[in-house]
N, C-alpha and C positions, 0 to 999 in steps of 0.2 A: 528611697531605693531607686536606682537608676532604671529608666525604661529600656526595654529591649528595642532592637532595631524596628521590629514590626510595630511595636507600640508607638515609637516616635513617628513612623511613617503614617500610621493610622490617624494620629493626631494632626499631623501636618497636612494630610491630603483629604481629611474629612470634608464631604460636601464638594469635592472636586476642585479644591483650591489650587492655584498655580504655584509652581515651585519658585524658590527665590530667584531674583533677577540674574545673579551671577551664574547659577546653574542653567537657567534658560539661555543665557548668552553663550555658554560653553557648548550647548547641544542644539541650538536653534530654538526659536520661540515655541513653547509647548502650550497649546490652548487649554488643556485640561489634564488632570491627574485622577485616575480612577483606582479604586482599591478592590481587589478580589482575593480569594484564597488560592485559586489555581488558574493560571493563564495558560491556555493551550494554543500553541502557534501552529496552524496548519489544519485545514478542514477536510483532509482526506479521510479514508475509512478509519485509520487508527485514532486520529485526533477527534473526529466526530463521535465515535463510539465511546471513547474515554470521557468526553464532555457529558454525554448522555448518562453514562454510568455514575459519574460523580454527582451530577445534578439530582438524579433520583435518590441519592443517598444523603442529600441535604448539604452538599458542599457548594459554596459559591464559586462558579466557574465561568470564565470568559473565554470564548473561542474566537480567535483571530484568523481570518482567511484572506489571503492576499488578492485573490481574484474577486470580481464583482458578482460572480455566480459560480455554480458548480459544473457548468456545461462546457466540457472539453473532450475532444475526440481521442480515441485510441488509448484510453486508460484501461487498467485491468477491470474486467467485467465478470469475473468468475467468482461466485460465492460457493465455497466448498461445504461439505456436510458439517465441518466444525463450526463454521460461521452460522449456518442455518440452525444448528442446535443451540448456539448462544442466543440467537434471536428468539428461539422457542422458549428458552429459559426466562426470557424477558417478557414473554407473552405477545411477541410481535411477529412471529413467523407467518401466521395466517394472513394478517393484513399486508405483510411485505409481499407475499406470493400473489396477492390480488393485482399487483403491478405487472406490467408487460414483461414477460421473461420467457426463456426457453430452458429446456432441461437436457442434459447429456448423461446417460447412465453408463457410458463407456467411452473410451478413447481408442479409435481405430486408425492404424497406419496402413497405407497402401505401399507395399514394397515389391521388389523383384520376385519375391516368393509368394505374392498374393497378399490379401488383407491379414493384418495381425493386430490383435487387441491386447496391448500390454497392461491396461488398467481397466478393470470392470468394477463399477461402484454399486451395481445392482445387488450384490451379495452382502454389502455392508449392513450391519444390524443397527439401523437407524430409521427414523421417520423420513429422512431425506437421503435416499440412496442414489444420489445423482449430483452433478454439478449444476448449480443454478446460474444461468447466463443472463445477466441483467445489466443494463447501462449503469455505470457507476454513478452517473448524475442522478438517476432515480433512487438509487440506494442512499446516497448522501442526503438528498432532499428529504427522504423519508425519515432518516435518523434525526436530522435537525428539527423536523416538525415535531417529533416525539420529545426531543429535548426542550423545545419551547413551551411544553406543557408544565415545566417546573419553574417556579419563580426564581430559583437560584442560578438559572442559565442565562447567559447574555452572549449574543452573536454579533460580531462586527465584520462585515464584508468589505473587501477592498482595502484591508489593513496591511500595509507593507512594512514589516518590521525593519528598522534601520540599525538599532543598537540595543545592547543589553543595559539594564540598570544594575550596576554592581556596587556593593558596599561591603567593606570588611572582608573581601575575598569571596563573597557569595553573590549569586544572581538574585536580584530582588524585583525583577520584572523586565519589561521591554519598553522601548519608545518606537512608535510606528507612525506612519503617515497615511492619510486617506484624503478624499476630496475636501474634507473640512479642515485640513491642516495637520499639525503635528500633535500627537497625543502620547500619554504615558500611562501604563498599567503597572501598578505595584502588586506583587503577589508573594505569598509564602512559598509557592512552588511555580516554576515556569516549565512547561513541557514542550520540547521541540518535536513536532510530528509533521514537519514540513518537507518530507520526501527525500528522494535520492540526491537532490542538489541542495540539501538543507543549509539555509543561511544561518540558522541557529547553531548548527554544528560548527560552521566556520567561525562565527562570532565567539563561540566558546573555546576556540582553539583546539578542538578535538580532531585528530587526524585518523581517518579510517585506514585499515589494512586492506589493500586492494589485491584482487586476483585478475587474471586476463582471460575472460571467456573468448572462445575462438570465433564468435559470430556477432553480427548485427542483424536487426530485423527491419524490413520495410513493411509498414502497415498501410492498407488501403481498403476501400469498400468496393464490392461488386454486387450487382443485382441478384436477387434471389428469385427463382422461378418455380412454378408448381412441379412437384415430382422430385425436387432436390432432396438429398439425404438430410438428416437432422443431426443436431448435436455438434460434436467436435470431430474433425477429420484432419488427418495428417498425411502427407505424401512425400516420399523420398524418391529422388531421381538421380541422374548422373551429375553429382556435384551440386545438387539443388535440394532444398527442403521447403515445403509449404505447410502452413497450418490454417485451417478454416474454422472460424467460430460462427455458429448459427446465431444471428442477431434478430431472428424472427422475420423482419421485413427486408433484411439484406445480409450479405456475408461480410464479416470482417476477415480479410485475408492477411496473413503474415508470411512474408517471403524471406527466408533466412539466407543470408549471404556471408561469405568469409569476412572476418573482422577487417575493417579499413578499406574494403573494396568498393564502397559506394561512390567515391569520386570517379573512378574509372567507369562504372556502370552509368552514372549520370552523364559522363562525357559521350558515351555511345548513344545516348538518347532514350526517350521514353519508349520508343518502339522496340528497343532491345529488351527492356523489362517485360513488355507485352509478349514478345516472342518467347522468352525464357519461361514465363509463367504458363503460357498456353501449351508449350511443349511438355511441361511437368504435369499439368492438369488439362488434358485436351477437351474434356467436357465443358470447360469454361472458356474455350478459345473464342466463342462468339460474344463474350461479355467483356473481354479485356479492352475493347475499344472505349469503354467507359473511362479508362486512364488516358485522358487527353493530354495531360501535362504533369510535371513534377509537383505542382501545387496540390494534387490529389493524393500525394504519397507522403507519409510521415516516417522519418528515420528514427529508430530506437537504437541508440548506441548502447549495447548491452554491457552492463557492469555487474560486478559482484564484490562486495566489501563488507567489513565488519569493524566497528569501533572497538578498541581494546577496553575502553571505559565508556559507559553510557550516561555518566552523570558527573556533575560538579555540585558543590553546595548550592542548593536552591534551583538546580536545573536537572532535568531528566530528558533523555532522547528515547524515542520509541519508533517502531516501524522502520521505513527506509532511511530515516535520519540516523538510526543506530546501526542498521544492517541493510545494505542494498542487495536485493535478491535478484538472481538471474530469472528470466522469464520461463525457464524450464519448469514444467508442471503447473505454472501459473499460481504459485502459492503466496505471492507477495501480499495481496489483500488479507489473506487469511492469517498470516503471521503478524501483520500489523494489528488486526483486530484482537488476536490472542494476546499480543503485548498489552493492548488497552485493557483487556479484562484482567490480566495479572496485575497491572498497575493499579486498577481500581480496587481490586481485592485487598492489596497490600496497603494502599495509601488512603483509602476513604476515611478510616477511623482516625489516624493521626492528623489528616487534614481538617476533619471536623473539630478535633481538639485544638488545632492551631487557630482556627477562626473563633473558637469560643474563648480561649485563654490568651489570644494574641501573642503566641510564641512562634519562633521559627521552627521549621520542619527539620528533624534530625536526618542527616544524610544517610544514616544506616538503612532507612526505609528505601531510599533510592537504590542503594547497593543490593537490597533484597530483590527488587524488581529485576535487575540485571541477572542475578544468580538464578532466578526462576526461569528466565527466558533465554539465557545465553546458550545453554547446552542444546535445547531443541533447534536453535538457529544454526549452531555450528554443525549439527548432524545433517540437517536438510541441505545446507550449503555444500557439505562434503558429498552428499548424494548427487546434487546438481553438477558439481565439478566432475564427478566420475562419469555422469551421462554425457557431459560436454566433451570430455577427453575420449571416452570409449565408444561413443555413438555418433555425436554430431560432427566433431572434427574430422573423423575418417570419412563420413558421408560427404562432407563439403569438399574434401580433397580428392575424392575418387571420381574417375571418369567412367567407371563401370556401374551397372545397376546395383543399388544398395541392398544388402541382406543383413538383417539384425544379427548381432552376436549370438552365439549358441546359447549362452546362459539366459539371455533375454527371451529367446524363442522357447526355452524349456519352462520358464516360470509358469505360464498359464496351464501347463500340463501336470504340474506337481501340486496335488491338493493342499498340502501344508503350506505352500509358498504362493499359490496363485492369487490369493487375496492381499498379499503384502503390498504390491504397488498401489492398489486402490486405497488401502488403508493409509499408506504413507502420504499419498497425495490428498486424500480426503480429510485427514486429521492432523498430519504431521507427527511430531514426537512430543509426548507429554502435553496434550492439548489443554488449554485453559478452560475452566468452567466458572460461570458466574457464582460468586460466593453467596449472594443473597438474591435468589431468583424471584420472579414476580409471584 
C-alpha cells in the first residue's frame, strides 16, 4: 500500500535528515529538516495563544517568530473582557494580572459639548468589567512561558520564513532562516499568524479585499505626572483627534491625522506636531518638549481588509493575516485571540489524529474555522467603517469644534441601548470560548 505524503516525509526527515541534494540546491542549503504536527508562523497574540492551546491538548506545535524577542513599541496593548475571560478559562487570569498593568472601566471623549462616555464597561456582567492595558511584550512572554511547560511545544526566535514547502498542491511546511542558517519545518498544518503585512499570505497568493480608512495615527510617548487622569482618554478638536492610553509609568499618545497627510506634517517640522497636540490637549503642553525629533514618533498607516478565503490545503490564516482591523475600539488583539481559540477548538482533535495516524489534515476543518470567525469579523469591521465615515472623517475635515452625532449622544441615555457599545467593544460578536477549559 502506498504511503501518504505525511508518511513519506516522516520517514525521510526522521532524526532531522537533510533533504536530497537536488532539492537543497534548488532552495539553498538546508541545514536540518524538522517534523511537527502544526507549524505556527508569527508569535503575536493570535499565534502565541493558538500554540499554547494546541500544546496543552497534546498537539506537537512549533512556533516561529521572526524577531529575536517580543519587545517592540506601539503594538496593541489592550486586553478586553473577552480575552481576560479566555485567560480565566485557562486558569491563567490571576497570574496574568500580577504583571504590571492598568485598567480602564470606561472610555471618555472630551468634545465641544463637554465630556462624553460612549462606552462604559463597568456594567458588563463579568469578573473583568474593564479594559486591561498591559504591554503586549509582557502578555506574549507570559503566554510563551506557559506554553513551554508542555513538552509538545517548541519555540524558534529569529526565524524568518522565506518560502512555503508545497507538494501535490498543498502546503507541507515552511523554509526559514535564522542565525544558524537555513532550516525546514514539515507540518500537517501551517498557520499564518504573522500580522497585517503577512508574508505567509503573500506566499500563499491570497489577496485581501481592502477598504480605505480616512486616517493614519502617529504614536509617541509622553511623561505621566501625579494627578493625571487614569485609563483611556480621547479628545476631539478642530480637525484633530487624540487618544491617550494610560501605560502606568507614561502615556501612549495617539494623534489621528487625515490619511496621507504625514509627509506634509513632517515637512513642517516636529515643532508643528508639538504645537497642534498642545493646542488640542493644553494640559500636556508642558510635556510635548519630550518630542525632540521624529525618531520618537511612529506612523501607523491605518488599514482595514479581509481575505475572501483564509485557507488553502495545509494552510490557515488567522488574526491580522486573515483580516486587518482598523484601530477603532482597539479590537485587533481580541479578535486574533478569539480566532486562535476557535481554531484550537475545531482543529485540536483532527490534528491529534493526524499525528497519531500520520495522515494529512482535511481542508474542511480549515473551512470550518473561517465559517466560525468570518461573520463576527465582517460585523465588527462594518461597525468600524461606520464610525470612521460618520464620526472620524467629519471630525478630521471640520474646522469647527466637534460635537458627536445625535444618535451617539443619545445611546448612554437609553437604558436598553446604553450598554451596547461596551458589550460590542468588550466581547465583539459571537465571542469564542475555550472548549476544554482548565
